[in-house]
C-alpha positions as CSV (number, residue, x, y, z in Angstrom):
1,X,4.0,-105.5,173.0
2,X,6.9,-106.8,174.6
3,X,9.9,-109.2,173.6
4,X,13.1,-110.2,175.2
5,X,16.4,-111.3,173.5
6,X,18.4,-111.3,176.4
7,X,19.0,-114.9,176.8
8,X,19.9,-115.2,172.8
9,X,21.8,-112.4,173.2
10,X,24.2,-114.0,175.9
11,X,24.5,-117.3,173.9
12,X,26.0,-115.3,170.9
13,X,28.6,-113.2,172.6
14,X,31.8,-114.5,174.2
15,X,31.1,-115.1,178.2
16,X,33.4,-112.2,179.8
17,X,34.2,-111.4,183.0
18,X,35.6,-107.9,184.9
19,X,39.1,-109.7,184.9
20,X,39.2,-109.6,181.2
21,X,38.7,-105.9,181.4
22,X,36.4,-105.8,178.4
23,X,32.9,-104.4,178.2
24,X,29.9,-104.0,175.9
25,X,27.5,-101.0,175.4
26,X,23.6,-101.3,176.5
27,X,21.6,-98.6,175.5
28,X,17.9,-97.7,176.2
29,X,16.5,-95.7,173.4
30,X,12.9,-94.0,172.8
31,X,12.3,-93.7,169.3
32,X,9.5,-92.0,167.1
33,X,8.8,-94.8,165.4
34,X,7.0,-96.3,168.6
35,X,6.3,-92.6,170.1
36,X,4.7,-90.4,167.6
37,X,4.6,-87.7,169.8
38,X,8.5,-87.3,169.6
39,X,9.8,-84.5,167.7
40,X,13.5,-86.1,167.0
41,X,13.7,-89.5,165.8
42,X,15.5,-90.8,168.9
43,X,16.2,-90.0,172.6
44,X,18.9,-92.3,174.2
45,X,17.3,-92.8,178.0
46,X,20.3,-94.3,179.4
47,X,23.6,-95.8,178.6
48,X,25.6,-98.7,180.4
49,X,28.9,-99.7,180.1
50,X,28.6,-103.4,181.2
51,X,31.8,-105.4,181.9
52,X,30.8,-109.0,182.2
53,X,28.0,-111.2,181.4
54,X,27.0,-111.6,184.9
55,X,26.2,-107.8,185.4
56,X,24.1,-108.0,182.2
57,X,22.1,-110.7,183.7
58,X,21.9,-108.8,187.0
59,X,20.5,-105.7,185.3
60,X,18.0,-107.3,183.0
61,X,15.0,-106.3,185.0
62,X,16.3,-102.9,185.4
63,X,16.8,-102.4,182.0
64,X,13.4,-103.8,181.3
65,X,11.4,-101.7,183.8
66,X,13.2,-98.3,182.5
67,X,12.2,-99.2,178.8
68,X,8.7,-100.3,179.9
69,X,8.1,-96.7,181.5
70,X,9.5,-94.9,178.3
71,X,8.2,-97.2,175.8
72,X,11.7,-97.6,174.4
73,X,14.0,-100.2,173.3
74,X,17.1,-101.7,174.5
75,X,20.2,-102.0,172.4
76,X,23.3,-103.9,173.1
77,X,26.5,-104.1,171.1
78,X,27.5,-107.5,170.7
79,X,31.4,-106.4,170.1
80,X,33.6,-106.9,173.3
81,X,36.1,-103.8,173.5
82,X,39.0,-103.2,175.8
83,X,38.7,-101.3,178.9
84,X,42.2,-100.3,179.1
85,X,42.1,-98.7,175.4
86,X,38.9,-96.6,176.5
87,X,40.4,-95.5,179.3
88,X,43.5,-94.0,177.1
89,X,41.3,-92.5,174.7
90,X,38.9,-90.9,177.4
91,X,42.1,-89.6,179.1
92,X,43.6,-88.3,175.9
93,X,40.5,-86.6,174.4
94,X,39.9,-85.0,177.9
95,X,43.5,-83.7,178.0
96,X,43.1,-82.4,174.5
97,X,40.1,-80.4,175.5
98,X,41.7,-79.1,178.6
99,X,45.0,-77.8,176.4
100,X,42.5,-76.4,173.9
101,X,40.4,-74.7,176.5
102,X,37.4,-76.4,175.6
103,X,35.2,-77.6,178.3
104,X,32.2,-80.3,177.5
105,X,30.4,-82.8,179.6
106,X,32.9,-85.7,180.6
107,X,30.4,-88.0,180.7
108,X,29.4,-87.1,177.0
109,X,33.1,-87.6,176.1
110,X,33.2,-91.2,177.9
111,X,30.3,-92.3,176.4
112,X,31.3,-91.2,172.6
113,X,35.0,-92.7,173.2
114,X,33.2,-95.9,174.5
115,X,32.0,-96.3,171.0
116,X,35.0,-95.4,169.1
117,X,37.2,-98.1,170.7
118,X,37.8,-100.7,168.1
119,X,36.0,-103.8,168.9
120,X,38.2,-106.8,169.7
121,X,35.5,-109.3,168.0
122,X,34.5,-107.8,165.0
123,X,30.8,-108.3,164.3
124,X,28.4,-106.9,161.7
125,X,24.6,-106.6,161.9
126,X,22.8,-107.1,158.7
127,X,19.6,-105.3,159.6
128,X,16.3,-106.9,157.5
129,X,13.1,-105.3,157.6
130,X,11.2,-107.2,155.4
131,X,11.9,-110.9,156.2
132,X,9.3,-112.1,153.5
133,X,11.2,-110.3,150.8
134,X,14.7,-110.6,151.8
135,X,15.3,-113.2,154.4
136,X,16.1,-116.2,152.0
137,X,17.8,-114.0,149.5
138,X,20.2,-113.0,152.3
139,X,20.7,-116.2,153.2
140,X,21.3,-117.6,150.0
141,X,24.0,-114.7,149.7
142,X,25.9,-115.4,152.7
143,X,26.3,-119.2,151.9
144,X,27.5,-118.4,148.3
145,X,29.9,-115.8,149.7
146,X,31.5,-118.0,152.0
147,X,29.6,-116.8,155.2
148,X,28.8,-119.8,156.9
149,X,28.2,-118.7,160.6
150,X,25.5,-116.4,161.8
151,X,23.2,-115.4,164.5
152,X,19.9,-114.0,164.5
153,X,18.0,-111.8,166.7
154,X,14.3,-110.9,166.1
155,X,13.6,-106.8,166.0
156,X,10.3,-105.0,166.1
157,X,10.0,-105.5,162.4
158,X,12.1,-108.0,161.2
159,X,15.6,-109.5,162.0
160,X,19.5,-108.6,163.0
161,X,21.7,-111.1,161.3
162,X,25.0,-111.1,163.3
163,X,27.9,-112.4,161.5
164,X,32.0,-111.7,161.1
165,X,33.2,-109.3,158.6
166,X,32.7,-110.1,154.8
167,X,33.0,-108.4,151.3
168,X,30.4,-105.5,152.3
169,X,30.9,-103.9,148.8
170,X,29.4,-106.7,146.9
171,X,26.8,-107.1,149.5
172,X,25.5,-103.5,149.6
173,X,25.6,-103.6,145.6
174,X,23.1,-106.6,145.9
175,X,21.1,-105.4,148.5
176,X,21.2,-101.5,148.2
177,X,17.7,-101.3,150.5
178,X,19.4,-103.5,153.3
179,X,21.3,-101.7,156.2
180,X,24.7,-103.3,157.0
181,X,25.9,-102.1,160.5
182,X,29.6,-102.2,161.2
183,X,31.0,-102.7,164.6
184,X,29.5,-99.7,166.4
185,X,25.8,-100.4,166.2
186,X,23.8,-102.3,168.4
187,X,21.2,-105.2,168.4
188,X,18.1,-105.4,169.9
189,X,18.2,-106.9,173.6
190,X,14.4,-105.9,174.6
191,X,11.5,-103.6,173.5
192,X,8.1,-102.4,175.0
193,X,5.8,-101.2,172.2
194,X,2.7,-99.4,172.9
195,X,0.4,-101.0,170.7
196,X,-1.1,-98.8,168.1
């Protein structure tokens, strides 16, 4: 089973170019849910720092091909982050490691810091696994709490609702069984799942 959200995702995020000095993070992840033979719950296959909408379009087929090979999913953060802030944070972190005489894989530091840079367009993801049970109630809750604009992305078993920040405490009280991901989490661009 395969499904792609690339075009929908590109409609949701602000268009950005290399001159904007912004980025999103795209990660190909193999999950135990889809590959029961795995020992761990998930294994990142490859992470990309994408610096423009056009770059994402240009590697779409590559991302899908790698996901197909591994029976994996492709996730992307819908929030734009500053490349300038990333470079400063990576430099600061690596400098601290050197001063402290700690030597780690610089690539891991880079990707870790890439996720830690505060997004410039905060966007949260409401992760609904049971559409028949929860979707109408969540839509009503959003409207009743002044959240008027949102977008949806289909997932393997449900839906991601992408929205601007709101009163998360009240939402979690009303929907303790629904995951609310803030600013670091990606939404599903593509999945290639072996049929069970």
